[in-house]
KELUM-359837 format. One line per 10 residues: number of its first residue (from 1); for each residue x, y, z of N, C-alpha, C. Coordinates in Angstrom, 2 decimals, m for minus. Layout:
N
NUM	X/Y/Z/X/Y/Z/X/Y/Z ~ ...;
This chain:
349
1	111.49/94.46/65.31/111.82/94.78/66.69/113.08/94.03/67.10 ~ 113.92/94.68/67.86/115.15/94.06/68.34/114.80/92.87/69.24 ~ 115.59/91.82/69.17/115.40/90.67/70.03/116.66/90.42/70.85 ~ 116.48/89.76/71.98/117.59/89.46/72.88/117.49/88.03/73.38 ~ 118.63/87.44/73.67/118.70/86.10/74.23/118.47/86.17/75.73 ~ 117.73/85.19/76.26/117.52/85.12/77.71/118.69/84.39/78.34 ~ 119.57/85.16/78.97/120.73/84.56/79.62/121.56/83.75/78.65 ~ 121.91/82.53/79.07/122.69/81.62/78.22/121.81/80.53/77.61 ~ 120.50/80.77/77.60/119.57/79.81/77.00/119.51/80.00/75.50 ~ 118.73/79.16/74.84/118.51/79.31/73.40/117.21/80.04/73.11;
11	116.65/80.71/74.14/115.37/81.42/73.98/115.65/82.87/73.62 ~ 115.00/83.32/72.56/115.14/84.70/72.10/113.79/85.40/72.20 ~ 113.80/86.59/72.79/112.55/87.32/72.99/112.67/88.73/72.42 ~ 111.53/89.32/72.13/111.50/90.72/71.71/111.83/91.62/72.90 ~ 112.34/92.81/72.61/112.79/93.68/73.69/111.64/94.28/74.49 ~ 110.42/94.09/74.02/109.24/94.44/74.81/108.43/93.18/75.08 ~ 107.85/93.14/76.28/107.08/91.99/76.74/105.71/92.47/77.21 ~ 104.67/91.76/76.83/103.31/92.13/77.24/103.05/91.64/78.66 ~ 102.84/92.58/79.57/102.46/92.25/80.93/100.96/91.98/81.01 ~ 100.56/91.09/81.91/99.17/90.62/81.94/98.52/90.70/83.31;
21	99.12/91.42/84.25/98.64/91.32/85.63/97.24/91.90/85.85 ~ 96.71/92.66/84.90/95.34/93.18/85.06/94.31/92.30/84.35 ~ 94.76/91.26/83.66/93.83/90.40/82.93/92.97/89.62/83.93 ~ 91.68/89.92/83.93/90.77/89.27/84.86/90.32/90.17/85.98 ~ 90.92/91.36/86.09/90.45/92.34/87.08/90.07/93.61/86.35 ~ 91.02/94.52/86.13/90.72/95.75/85.40/90.46/95.49/83.92 ~ 91.02/94.42/83.41/90.90/94.10/81.98/90.11/92.81/81.82 ~ 88.94/92.89/81.18/88.13/91.68/81.02/88.72/90.76/79.96 ~ 88.19/89.55/79.86/88.80/88.55/78.99/88.78/88.95/77.52 ~ 87.69/89.53/77.05/87.61/89.93/75.65/88.67/90.98/75.32;
31	88.85/91.95/76.21/89.86/92.98/75.99/91.26/92.39/76.10 ~ 91.45/91.47/77.04/92.75/90.82/77.19/93.12/90.07/75.92 ~ 92.18/89.34/75.35/92.45/88.61/74.11/92.75/89.57/72.96 ~ 92.04/90.69/72.93/92.32/91.69/71.89/93.71/92.27/72.07 ~ 94.14/92.44/73.33/95.49/92.94/73.57/96.54/91.95/73.09 ~ 96.31/90.67/73.35/97.26/89.65/72.89/97.37/89.69/71.36 ~ 96.23/89.78/70.69/96.24/89.88/69.22/97.01/91.11/68.77 ~ 96.72/92.25/69.38/97.32/93.51/68.98/98.84/93.49/69.19 ~ 99.27/92.97/70.34/100.71/92.92/70.64/101.43/91.98/69.68 ~ 100.81/90.86/69.39/101.45/89.92/68.45/101.54/90.53/67.06;
41	100.50/91.21/66.63/100.52/91.87/65.32/101.62/92.92/65.25 ~ 101.94/93.51/66.40/103.00/94.53/66.45/104.39/93.92/66.48 ~ 104.46/92.59/66.60/105.75/91.91/66.56/106.22/91.38/67.89 ~ 105.51/91.62/68.98/105.92/91.14/70.30/105.68/89.63/70.39 ~ 106.67/88.91/70.96/106.55/87.45/71.07/106.65/86.94/72.50 ~ 106.60/87.85/73.48/106.89/87.51/74.88/105.77/88.01/75.76 ~ 105.22/87.11/76.62/104.17/87.47/77.58/104.58/87.01/78.97 ~ 104.28/87.84/79.96/104.62/87.52/81.34/103.37/87.45/82.20 ~ 103.26/86.37/82.98/102.11/86.19/83.87/102.63/85.72/85.23 ~ 101.71/85.31/86.10/102.07/84.76/87.41/100.86/84.01/87.93;
51	101.12/83.00/88.75/100.00/82.22/89.29/99.09/83.08/90.16 ~ 99.62/84.14/90.79/98.82/84.97/91.69/97.98/86.01/90.96 ~ 98.23/86.23/89.68/97.52/87.28/88.95/96.09/86.87/88.68 ~ 95.15/87.86/88.60/95.37/89.30/88.48/95.57/89.97/89.84 ~ 96.06/91.22/89.75/96.24/92.06/90.94/95.28/93.23/90.85 ~ 95.41/94.13/91.81/94.55/95.33/91.90/93.06/94.98/91.98 ~ 92.65/94.27/93.02/93.46/93.71/94.10/93.76/92.24/93.88 ~ 94.66/91.68/94.72/94.87/90.24/94.77/93.76/89.65/95.64 ~ 93.02/88.68/95.09/91.95/88.04/95.84/92.05/86.53/95.66 ~ 91.78/85.79/96.71/91.89/84.33/96.64/91.03/83.75/95.53;
61	89.85/84.34/95.33/88.93/83.79/94.34/89.36/84.07/92.90 ~ 90.32/84.97/92.70/90.77/85.24/91.32/92.19/84.75/91.06 ~ 92.81/84.10/92.05/94.15/83.55/91.84/94.14/82.62/90.63 ~ 95.06/82.83/89.70/95.17/81.97/88.52/94.32/82.39/87.34 ~ 93.48/83.39/87.52/92.56/83.78/86.44/93.31/84.33/85.23 ~ 94.40/85.06/85.46/95.17/85.59/84.32/95.71/84.46/83.46 ~ 96.32/83.46/84.09/96.83/82.31/83.32/95.68/81.63/82.58 ~ 94.53/81.54/83.21/93.38/80.91/82.56/92.95/81.69/81.32 ~ 92.98/83.00/81.40/92.62/83.83/80.25/93.62/83.63/79.11 ~ 94.91/83.55/79.45/95.91/83.25/78.41/95.65/81.88/77.81;
71	95.36/80.90/78.66/95.09/79.55/78.17/93.90/79.49/77.23 ~ 92.87/80.26/77.55/91.69/80.30/76.67/92.05/80.86/75.30 ~ 92.94/81.87/75.28/93.38/82.43/73.99/94.17/81.40/73.21 ~ 95.07/80.68/73.89/95.85/79.64/73.21/94.94/78.56/72.64 ~ 93.94/78.13/73.43/93.03/77.08/72.98/92.17/77.55/71.81 ~ 91.74/78.80/71.88/90.87/79.35/70.84/91.60/79.53/69.52 ~ 92.85/79.97/69.61/93.59/80.32/68.39/94.54/79.24/67.89 ~ 94.96/78.34/68.80/95.96/77.34/68.42/97.32/77.94/68.16 ~ 97.62/79.11/68.78/98.85/79.84/68.47/99.80/79.92/69.67 ~ 99.77/78.91/70.52/100.69/78.89/71.66/102.15/78.97/71.20;
81	102.45/78.34/70.07/103.84/78.27/69.60/104.38/79.62/69.13 ~ 103.52/80.64/69.02/103.98/81.96/68.59/104.47/82.82/69.76 ~ 104.34/82.31/70.97/104.66/83.11/72.14/105.70/82.44/73.03 ~ 106.61/83.24/73.56/107.44/82.84/74.68/106.66/83.24/75.93 ~ 106.32/82.27/76.77/105.44/82.51/77.91/106.22/82.36/79.21 ~ 106.15/83.38/80.03/106.76/83.37/81.36/105.66/83.41/82.41 ~ 105.87/82.70/83.49/104.97/82.82/84.64/105.78/82.64/85.91 ~ 105.12/82.74/87.08/105.84/82.79/88.35/105.18/81.95/89.43 ~ 106.03/81.44/90.30/105.64/80.72/91.51/105.67/81.72/92.66 ~ 104.57/81.92/93.36/104.50/82.89/94.46/105.40/82.47/95.62;
91	105.98/83.47/96.28/106.86/83.22/97.40/106.12/83.17/98.73 ~ 106.90/83.11/99.79/106.36/82.98/101.13/105.56/84.22/101.54 ~ 104.44/83.97/102.22/103.71/85.06/102.84/102.44/85.51/102.15 ~ 102.14/84.99/100.96/100.91/85.38/100.27/99.81/84.39/100.67 ~ 98.96/84.80/101.58/97.97/83.89/102.16/97.02/83.30/101.13 ~ 96.78/84.04/100.04/95.82/83.58/99.03/96.34/82.41/98.21 ~ 97.64/82.14/98.27/98.22/81.02/97.52/98.90/80.07/98.50 ~ 98.42/78.84/98.54/99.00/77.80/99.42/99.12/78.27/100.87 ~ 98.20/79.13/101.29/98.17/79.64/102.67/99.49/80.27/103.08 ~ 100.16/80.89/102.11/101.40/81.60/102.42/102.63/80.74/102.52;
101	102.56/79.50/102.06/103.71/78.59/102.15/104.89/79.11/101.33 ~ 106.12/78.84/101.77/107.29/79.26/100.99/107.47/78.41/99.74 ~ 108.34/78.85/98.87/108.72/78.06/97.70/109.64/76.95/98.18 ~ 109.29/75.70/97.87/110.13/74.57/98.23/110.13/73.55/97.11 ~ 110.99/72.56/97.26/111.02/71.47/96.27/109.69/70.72/96.25 ~ 108.94/70.79/97.35/107.63/70.12/97.40/106.55/70.91/96.67 ~ 106.63/72.26/96.71/105.57/73.06/96.09/105.76/73.24/94.59 ~ 106.99/73.11/94.12/107.27/73.40/92.71/106.49/72.50/91.74 ~ 106.50/71.16/91.90/105.77/70.34/90.93/104.29/70.68/90.82 ~ 103.63/70.86/91.96/102.21/71.19/91.93/101.93/72.55/91.34;
111	102.79/73.53/91.66/102.61/74.88/91.11/102.79/74.86/89.60 ~ 103.79/74.11/89.11/104.00/74.00/87.67/102.79/73.36/87.00 ~ 102.33/72.25/87.57/101.19/71.55/86.97/99.94/72.43/86.94 ~ 99.71/73.17/88.00/98.53/74.04/88.04/98.62/75.14/86.99 ~ 99.81/75.73/86.84/99.98/76.76/85.81/99.79/76.18/84.41 ~ 100.35/75.01/84.17/100.19/74.38/82.86/98.72/74.09/82.55 ~ 97.99/73.63/83.55/96.57/73.34/83.34/95.81/74.61/82.98 ~ 96.08/75.69/83.72/95.38/76.94/83.43/95.79/77.50/82.07 ~ 97.07/77.38/81.74/97.57/77.90/80.46/97.19/77.00/79.28 ~ 96.67/75.82/79.58/96.33/74.83/78.54/97.55/74.61/77.62;
121	98.69/74.37/78.27/99.95/74.23/77.56/100.72/73.06/78.13 ~ 101.72/72.61/77.37/102.53/71.50/77.86/103.87/71.95/78.40 ~ 104.17/73.24/78.28/105.43/73.73/78.85/105.34/75.22/79.13 ~ 106.20/75.66/80.02/106.38/77.08/80.34/107.79/77.45/79.89 ~ 107.92/78.52/79.13/109.23/78.87/78.59/110.17/79.42/79.66 ~ 109.66/80.30/80.53/110.47/80.89/81.58/109.70/80.80/82.89 ~ 110.21/80.00/83.83/109.55/79.83/85.12/110.33/80.61/86.17 ~ 109.64/81.52/86.86/110.30/82.46/87.76/109.79/82.31/89.19 ~ 110.68/82.55/90.15/110.27/82.63/91.55/109.96/84.09/91.86 ~ 108.72/84.34/92.31/108.20/85.70/92.35/108.93/86.59/93.36;
131	109.33/86.05/94.48/110.18/86.77/95.45/110.81/85.71/96.34 ~ 111.97/86.03/96.93/112.70/85.03/97.72/112.06/84.77/99.08 ~ 112.18/83.53/99.53/111.65/83.16/100.84/112.27/83.96/101.97 ~ 113.54/84.32/101.81/114.26/84.96/102.91/113.84/86.41/103.11 ~ 113.04/86.96/102.19/112.65/88.36/102.26/113.35/89.17/101.18 ~ 112.91/90.40/101.00/113.40/91.21/99.90/113.25/92.68/100.24 ~ 114.11/93.51/99.62/113.94/94.95/99.80/113.11/95.57/98.68 ~ 112.53/94.72/97.82/111.66/95.22/96.77/110.29/95.62/97.35 ~ 109.42/96.12/96.48/108.09/96.59/96.89/108.19/97.72/97.91 ~ 109.14/98.65/97.67/109.32/99.85/98.49/109.72/99.54/99.93;
141	110.32/98.38/100.18/110.81/98.03/101.52/112.27/98.43/101.72 ~ 112.87/99.04/100.69/114.31/99.34/100.74/114.68/100.35/101.83 ~ 113.72/101.21/102.22/114.04/102.27/103.18/114.38/101.73/104.56 ~ 113.81/100.61/104.93/114.09/100.05/106.25/114.44/98.57/106.15 ~ 115.05/98.19/105.05/115.40/96.78/104.84/116.45/96.33/105.85 ~ 116.23/95.16/106.44/117.16/94.62/107.43/117.31/93.12/107.20 ~ 118.37/92.69/106.51/118.53/91.26/106.24/118.68/90.43/107.50 ~ 119.11/91.04/108.59/119.28/90.27/109.83/117.94/89.88/110.45 ~ 116.86/90.50/109.97/115.54/90.17/110.51/114.99/88.87/109.93 ~ 115.62/88.34/108.89/115.14/87.11/108.27/115.32/85.92/109.21;
151	114.39/85.01/109.18/114.51/83.78/109.98/115.42/82.75/109.32 ~ 115.87/83.06/108.10/116.72/82.14/107.35/118.19/82.43/107.63 ~ 118.94/81.41/107.99/120.39/81.55/108.09/120.99/81.38/106.69 ~ 122.27/81.67/106.57/122.92/81.46/105.28/122.83/80.00/104.87 ~ 123.05/79.10/105.80/122.96/77.67/105.50/121.55/77.29/105.03 ~ 120.53/77.90/105.66/119.14/77.65/105.24/118.93/78.07/103.79 ~ 119.43/79.26/103.45/119.25/79.79/102.09/119.90/78.86/101.08 ~ 121.14/78.45/101.35/121.85/77.59/100.40/121.17/76.24/100.27 ~ 120.73/75.66/101.38/120.04/74.38/101.31/118.74/74.49/100.53 ~ 118.03/75.58/100.76/116.78/75.85/100.04/117.04/75.93/98.54;
161	118.08/76.63/98.15/118.44/76.76/96.73/118.75/75.39/96.14 ~ 119.56/74.60/96.85/119.92/73.27/96.35/118.69/72.40/96.15 ~ 117.80/72.40/97.13/116.59/71.59/97.03/115.72/72.02/95.86 ~ 115.55/73.34/95.71/114.72/73.85/94.62/115.35/73.57/93.25 ~ 116.67/73.67/93.17/117.34/73.35/91.90/117.11/71.89/91.52 ~ 117.06/71.01/92.51/116.76/69.62/92.22/115.37/69.46/91.64 ~ 114.39/70.14/92.23/113.02/70.06/91.72/112.91/70.69/90.34 ~ 113.60/71.80/90.14/113.58/72.46/88.83/114.23/71.58/87.77 ~ 115.29/70.89/88.13/115.94/69.98/87.19/114.98/68.90/86.72 ~ 114.20/68.38/87.65/113.23/67.35/87.28/112.17/67.91/86.33;
171	111.78/69.17/86.52/110.81/69.78/85.60/111.43/69.99/84.21 ~ 112.68/70.40/84.18/113.37/70.56/82.89/113.44/69.21/82.18 ~ 113.77/68.16/82.92/113.86/66.83/82.33/112.51/66.34/81.83 ~ 111.43/66.73/82.51/110.08/66.36/82.07/109.63/67.20/80.88 ~ 110.34/68.29/80.63/109.97/69.16/79.52/108.91/70.18/79.87 ~ 108.63/70.38/81.16/107.57/71.31/81.54/108.06/72.76/81.62 ~ 109.36/72.95/81.88/109.92/74.30/81.84/111.20/74.29/81.01 ~ 111.45/75.40/80.33/112.64/75.52/79.49/113.76/76.31/80.15 ~ 113.40/77.32/80.93/114.40/78.18/81.55/113.87/78.67/82.88 ~ 114.79/79.19/83.70/114.48/79.59/85.07/114.94/81.02/85.32;
181	114.11/81.76/86.06/114.46/83.13/86.40/114.03/83.49/87.81 ~ 114.57/84.57/88.31/114.21/85.11/89.61/113.41/86.40/89.44 ~ 112.82/86.86/90.53/112.11/88.13/90.52/112.22/88.75/91.90 ~ 112.33/90.07/91.95/112.41/90.80/93.21/113.53/90.26/94.10 ~ 114.66/89.99/93.48/115.80/89.46/94.21/116.98/90.43/94.11 ~ 118.03/90.13/94.82/119.19/91.01/94.95/120.40/90.45/94.21 ~ 121.46/91.23/94.16/122.71/90.76/93.56/123.25/89.56/94.34 ~ 123.24/89.64/95.67/123.73/88.53/96.48/122.89/87.27/96.24 ~ 121.57/87.42/96.29/120.70/86.26/96.09/120.89/85.63/94.73 ~ 120.95/86.46/93.70/121.13/85.93/92.35/122.45/85.19/92.23;
191	123.49/85.73/92.83/124.80/85.09/92.77/124.80/83.72/93.43 ~ 124.04/83.57/94.51/123.98/82.26/95.17/123.32/81.22/94.26 ~ 122.27/81.63/93.59/121.61/80.71/92.66/122.56/80.32/91.52 ~ 123.31/81.27/91.01/124.25/80.97/89.93/125.36/80.03/90.42 ~ 125.88/80.31/91.60/126.98/79.50/92.12/126.52/78.07/92.42 ~ 125.35/77.93/93.02/124.86/76.59/93.34/124.50/75.81/92.09 ~ 123.99/76.47/91.06/123.71/75.76/89.80/125.01/75.22/89.20 ~ 126.08/76.00/89.30/127.37/75.52/88.82/127.88/74.37/89.67 ~ 127.61/74.41/90.97/128.17/73.43/91.89/127.40/72.12/91.91 ~ 126.06/72.21/91.98/125.26/70.99/92.15/124.41/70.67/90.93;
201	124.41/71.55/89.95/123.59/71.31/88.76/122.23/71.97/88.89 ~ 121.52/71.97/87.79/120.21/72.61/87.77/120.19/73.77/86.80 ~ 119.02/74.25/86.45/118.94/75.35/85.48/119.58/76.62/86.02 ~ 120.39/77.24/85.19/121.07/78.46/85.57/120.11/79.65/85.47 ~ 120.18/80.58/86.39/119.33/81.76/86.33/119.59/82.49/85.01 ~ 118.53/82.68/84.23/118.64/83.37/82.94/118.24/84.83/83.04 ~ 117.31/85.12/83.95/116.76/86.48/84.04/116.43/86.82/85.48 ~ 116.33/88.11/85.73/115.80/88.59/87.01/114.80/89.69/86.71 ~ 113.59/89.53/87.22/112.51/90.49/86.97/112.34/91.38/88.20 ~ 112.88/92.59/88.10/112.79/93.57/89.19/112.19/94.85/88.66;
211	111.65/95.65/89.58/111.13/96.96/89.16/112.28/97.82/88.63 ~ 112.03/98.48/87.50/113.06/99.36/86.93/112.38/100.37/86.03 ~ 112.69/101.65/86.26/112.10/102.72/85.46/112.92/103.97/85.67 ~ 112.52/105.05/85.04/113.15/106.35/85.29/113.07/106.75/86.75 ~ 112.07/106.27/87.47/111.89/106.62/88.87/112.48/105.59/89.83 ~ 112.86/104.44/89.33/113.35/103.35/90.20/114.55/102.69/89.53 ~ 115.75/103.15/89.85/116.96/102.68/89.16/117.90/101.95/90.11 ~ 117.33/101.14/91.01/118.16/100.39/91.95/119.06/99.37/91.24 ~ 118.71/98.96/90.04/119.48/97.92/89.34/120.73/98.46/88.66 ~ 120.98/99.76/88.74/122.04/100.36/87.94/123.46/100.04/88.41;
221	123.65/99.55/89.62/125.01/99.42/90.16/125.40/97.95/90.36 ~ 125.29/97.44/91.57/125.75/96.08/91.86/125.05/95.03/90.99 ~ 123.73/95.14/90.86/123.00/94.15/90.07/123.38/94.26/88.59 ~ 123.58/95.48/88.10/123.97/95.65/86.70/125.31/94.97/86.44 ~ 126.25/95.11/87.35/127.55/94.48/87.17/127.42/92.97/87.15 ~ 126.62/92.43/88.07/126.39/90.98/88.07/125.78/90.51/86.76 ~ 124.75/91.23/86.30/124.07/90.81/85.08/125.01/90.84/83.88 ~ 125.88/91.83/83.83/126.83/91.94/82.71/127.80/90.76/82.70 ~ 128.43/90.50/83.83/129.48/89.48/83.86/128.94/88.05/83.92 ~ 127.70/87.89/84.39/127.14/86.55/84.53/126.09/86.21/83.48;
231	125.87/87.09/82.51/124.92/86.83/81.42/123.51/86.55/81.96 ~ 123.05/87.45/82.80/121.68/87.41/83.30/120.98/88.66/82.79 ~ 119.80/88.50/82.20/119.08/89.64/81.65/118.04/90.19/82.60 ~ 117.94/91.51/82.66/116.89/92.14/83.47/115.59/92.20/82.69 ~ 114.51/91.85/83.37/113.16/92.02/82.83/112.49/93.10/83.68 ~ 112.62/94.37/83.30/112.02/95.42/84.11/110.50/95.30/84.18 ~ 109.96/95.36/85.39/108.51/95.52/85.47/108.22/96.94/85.95 ~ 107.02/97.39/85.65/106.57/98.76/85.95/107.50/99.82/85.34 ~ 107.83/99.71/84.05/108.69/100.72/83.42/108.04/102.09/83.34 ~ 106.72/102.15/83.55/106.03/103.44/83.60/105.72/103.84/85.04;
241	106.37/103.14/86.00/106.18/103.46/87.42/104.70/103.48/87.80 ~ 104.02/102.36/87.49/102.60/102.22/87.80/101.76/103.33/87.18 ~ 102.20/103.82/86.03/101.45/104.85/85.31/101.86/106.27/85.63 ~ 102.68/106.48/86.66/103.09/107.84/87.03/103.77/108.56/85.86 ~ 104.62/107.85/85.13/105.41/108.49/84.08/104.60/108.87/82.84 ~ 103.36/108.41/82.78/102.49/108.87/81.69/102.02/110.30/81.92 ~ 102.09/110.76/83.17/101.61/112.08/83.54/100.15/112.13/83.93 ~ 99.47/110.98/83.88/98.01/111.00/84.09/97.61/111.31/85.52 ~ 98.54/111.21/86.48/98.21/111.48/87.87/98.70/112.85/88.36 ~ 99.25/113.64/87.47/99.76/114.95/87.89/98.62/115.89/88.30;
251	98.96/116.84/89.15/98.03/117.88/89.60/96.78/117.31/90.27 ~ 96.96/116.19/90.96/95.86/115.62/91.73/94.88/114.79/90.93 ~ 95.15/114.55/89.66/94.22/113.78/88.84/94.23/112.31/89.24 ~ 93.03/111.71/89.30/92.88/110.28/89.57/91.84/109.74/88.59 ~ 92.27/109.32/87.38/91.30/108.86/86.38/90.46/107.69/86.88 ~ 89.21/107.70/86.53/88.30/106.62/86.92/88.81/105.29/86.37 ~ 88.80/104.26/87.23/89.24/102.94/86.82/90.74/102.74/86.81 ~ 91.50/103.79/87.14/92.96/103.70/87.14/93.44/102.95/88.38 ~ 94.72/102.60/88.34/95.30/101.88/89.47/95.24/102.71/90.76 ~ 95.48/104.01/90.65/95.42/104.85/91.84/93.99/104.93/92.39;
261	93.00/104.89/91.51/91.62/104.92/91.96/91.27/103.65/92.74 ~ 91.99/102.56/92.44/91.70/101.28/93.09/92.48/101.10/94.39 ~ 93.80/101.39/94.35/94.58/101.11/95.56/95.20/102.35/96.21 ~ 94.87/103.52/95.73/95.21/104.75/96.43/96.64/105.24/96.28 ~ 97.59/104.55/96.88/98.96/105.08/96.91/99.90/104.40/95.93 ~ 99.36/103.64/94.98/100.17/102.93/93.97/101.22/102.05/94.64 ~ 100.81/101.37/95.69/101.73/100.47/96.37/102.91/101.18/97.00 ~ 102.72/102.41/97.45/103.78/103.17/98.08/104.55/104.08/97.13 ~ 104.13/104.15/95.88/104.84/104.99/94.90/104.33/106.44/94.89 ~ 103.18/106.69/95.46/102.59/108.03/95.43/103.22/108.90/96.51;
271	104.16/109.74/96.10/104.83/110.67/97.02/104.97/112.02/96.33 ~ 105.16/113.05/97.12/105.36/114.38/96.54/106.62/114.43/95.68 ~ 107.66/113.75/96.13/108.90/113.73/95.34/108.70/113.02/94.01 ~ 107.83/112.02/93.99/107.56/111.33/92.73/106.89/112.27/91.73 ~ 105.92/113.05/92.19/105.25/113.97/91.28/106.21/115.04/90.77 ~ 107.12/115.48/91.62/108.12/116.47/91.18/109.04/115.87/90.13 ~ 109.45/114.64/90.34/110.31/113.97/89.36/109.58/113.79/88.03 ~ 108.32/113.38/88.10/107.55/113.21/86.88/107.43/114.53/86.13 ~ 107.19/115.62/86.85/107.14/116.94/86.21/108.42/117.20/85.40 ~ 109.56/116.86/85.98/110.83/117.09/85.30/110.96/116.22/84.05;
281	110.53/114.96/84.13/110.61/114.08/82.96/109.59/114.49/81.89 ~ 108.42/114.96/82.31/107.44/115.43/81.33/107.97/116.65/80.59 ~ 108.62/117.55/81.30/109.20/118.73/80.66/110.30/118.33/79.67 ~ 111.09/117.34/80.04/112.15/116.87/79.16/111.56/116.25/77.89 ~ 110.50/115.47/78.04/109.85/114.86/76.88/109.28/115.93/75.95 ~ 108.69/116.97/76.54/108.16/118.06/75.70/109.29/118.75/74.95 ~ 110.40/118.98/75.62/111.53/119.66/75.00/112.05/118.88/73.79 ~ 112.05/117.57/73.89/112.55/116.73/72.80/111.43/116.22/71.89 ~ 110.21/116.72/72.12/109.05/116.38/71.30/108.83/114.87/71.20 ~ 108.83/114.22/72.37/108.62/112.78/72.47/107.48/112.52/73.45;
291	106.64/111.58/73.14/105.61/111.15/74.09/106.32/110.63/75.34 ~ 105.93/111.12/76.53/106.63/110.68/77.75/106.54/109.17/78.00 ~ 105.45/108.55/77.56/105.34/107.09/77.67/106.40/106.42/76.81 ~ 106.56/106.92/75.60/107.57/106.34/74.70/108.97/106.55/75.24 ~ 109.23/107.73/75.82/110.54/108.01/76.38/110.85/107.06/77.53 ~ 109.88/106.87/78.41/110.09/106.01/79.57/110.35/104.57/79.16 ~ 109.57/104.08/78.20/109.75/102.69/77.76/111.07/102.51/77.01 ~ 111.37/103.43/76.11/112.60/103.33/75.32/113.83/103.40/76.21 ~ 113.77/104.20/77.26/114.89/104.27/78.20/115.24/102.89/78.74 ~ 114.22/102.13/79.13/114.50/100.82/79.74/115.13/99.87/78.74;
301	114.62/99.80/77.51/115.16/98.81/76.58/116.55/99.19/76.06 ~ 116.95/100.44/76.23/118.29/100.83/75.81/119.35/100.59/76.88 ~ 118.93/100.18/78.06/119.91/99.85/79.08/120.61/98.56/78.67 ~ 121.93/98.48/78.79/122.67/97.34/78.23/122.39/96.01/78.89 ~ 121.84/96.02/80.10/121.58/94.77/80.83/120.14/94.29/80.70 ~ 119.31/95.00/79.95/117.89/94.64/79.84/117.66/93.65/78.70 ~ 116.95/92.57/79.02/116.58/91.59/78.00/115.24/91.93/77.36 ~ 114.25/92.30/78.20/112.93/92.65/77.68/112.20/93.44/78.75 ~ 111.54/94.52/78.37/110.85/95.39/79.30/109.37/95.06/79.30 ~ 108.84/94.80/80.49/107.46/94.33/80.63/106.53/95.51/80.88;
311	105.64/95.77/79.95/104.67/96.84/80.13/103.27/96.26/80.06 ~ 102.36/96.83/80.81/100.98/96.39/80.79/100.05/97.52/80.42 ~ 98.84/97.17/80.07/97.84/98.17/79.71/96.47/97.66/80.17 ~ 95.67/98.56/80.69/94.32/98.18/81.06/93.41/98.16/79.84 ~ 93.60/99.12/78.94/92.73/99.26/77.78/93.52/99.12/76.49 ~ 92.80/98.92/75.39/93.45/98.85/74.09/94.07/100.18/73.71 ~ 93.44/101.27/74.13/93.98/102.59/73.83/95.34/102.78/74.50 ~ 95.45/102.35/75.75/96.73/102.42/76.44/97.77/101.54/75.77 ~ 97.35/100.37/75.34/98.28/99.47/74.66/98.79/100.09/73.37 ~ 97.88/100.66/72.58/98.29/101.28/71.32/99.28/102.41/71.56;
321	99.05/103.17/72.61/100.00/104.26/72.91/101.37/103.69/73.25 ~ 101.41/102.66/74.07/102.69/102.06/74.45/103.41/101.46/73.25 ~ 102.66/100.85/72.35/103.28/100.23/71.18/103.96/101.25/70.28 ~ 103.63/102.51/70.44/104.30/103.55/69.67/105.77/103.70/70.01 ~ 106.21/103.07/71.11/107.63/103.14/71.50/108.49/102.15/70.73 ~ 107.85/101.19/70.08/108.61/100.17/69.35/109.51/100.83/68.32 ~ 110.75/100.43/68.31/111.78/100.90/67.36/112.29/102.31/67.68 ~ 111.74/102.99/68.70/112.26/104.29/69.08/113.61/104.13/69.78 ~ 114.56/104.98/69.43/115.85/105.01/70.12/116.11/106.44/70.58 ~ 116.42/106.59/71.86/116.69/107.91/72.43/118.12/108.32/72.09;
331	118.29/109.60/71.78/119.61/110.11/71.43/120.52/110.16/72.65 ~ 121.83/110.21/72.41/122.78/110.30/73.51/122.56/111.60/74.29 ~ 122.19/112.67/73.59/121.92/113.93/74.28/120.75/113.78/75.25 ~ 119.68/113.12/74.81/118.53/112.94/75.68/118.88/112.02/76.86 ~ 119.65/110.97/76.60/120.04/110.06/77.68/120.87/110.80/78.74 ~ 121.73/111.70/78.31/122.51/112.49/79.27/121.61/113.41/80.09 ~ 120.60/113.98/79.44/119.67/114.84/80.16/118.83/114.03/81.14 ~ 118.47/112.82/80.76/117.74/111.93/81.67/118.58/111.66/82.92 ~ 119.86/111.39/82.73/120.73/111.15/83.88/120.82/112.39/84.78 ~ 120.80/113.56/84.17/120.85/114.80/84.95/119.59/114.95/85.80;
341	118.41/114.62/85.23/117.17/114.68/85.99/117.21/113.64/87.12 ~ 117.75/112.47/86.81/117.84/111.42/87.83/118.68/111.87/89.02 ~ 119.75/112.60/88.76/120.58/113.10/89.86/119.81/114.11/90.72 ~ 118.94/114.87/90.08/118.14/115.84/90.82/116.98/115.21/91.58 ~ 116.50/114.07/91.08/115.32/113.42/91.66/115.57/111.91/91.85 ~ 116.56/111.55/92.66/116.87/110.12/92.82/115.86/109.39/93.68 ~ 115.49/108.19/93.25/114.64/107.30/94.03/113.55/108.04/94.81 ~ 112.57/108.58/94.09/111.56/109.41/94.76/110.49/108.62/95.53 ~ 110.55/107.31/95.51/109.61/106.54/96.35/110.27/105.26/96.86;
């Protein structure tokens, strides 16, 4: 499997990353451990978690359970050194974690220690901020995004970055984290972190984990340019658009135990335009005789700014299907046709 460097760090990861956000909710521990085994056997060396996981739904009583399940696998197998492990510090507003407190230099040490304890590990390879304190247009908020509504001034944002970089530097010096990344952030926000790291020191942003798929291509313009020139890698999450691109929700279908069966609108992704776009991509996959799941995943890893594409699976059967995309490369003809469909069905949710 192709591997990529995370930013300007010395960390190299496979172009696919095992997502774990259902571990402990839709996916029980035994199945989660089997997925880790299966993904590693397939050659994947990168796993992504978060302190708030599992999701679907997020509940205070299950916060941290995903990291705990990963830690149990590491303890049972003694194979922590075979994985590059990423996790995340929750941002402002999530009541189930620290009563919704923002990310600050004060919260970082405790959040790192708690993650390490659950992971039963002595370090985290990639430590990410899950979303910015100042707010974000991610999570389908782009339609009415208003940066002027933030309570943070520009000076507040810069001071916050400087303070957090100081705390992150201390964690790097302690050996608890190796690299730093952002998530659900913008080109402007990422640039401020890069500039302040150059100015005051601290770990340079290596990656940004934002939603990216055939149905959600917001990263293609300003952020893509930043990532290219600043050596920041994209870690796409939801490359299957919460399962929409598999086709399993077409024609009103709602499979038992699926994400749509649990939260209804797929976090705002369930729209008529989304189903129409999926129909077009399914037809394209049939024309080229490719599994639509494989097409969707391969599209993301062939983007020049992508470091590793994060996919998750509830069941082993879903995981096995996704693993079929490994080593697949889409032809230039198919990529051109994908762009044509995108022009017909832009940003359907």
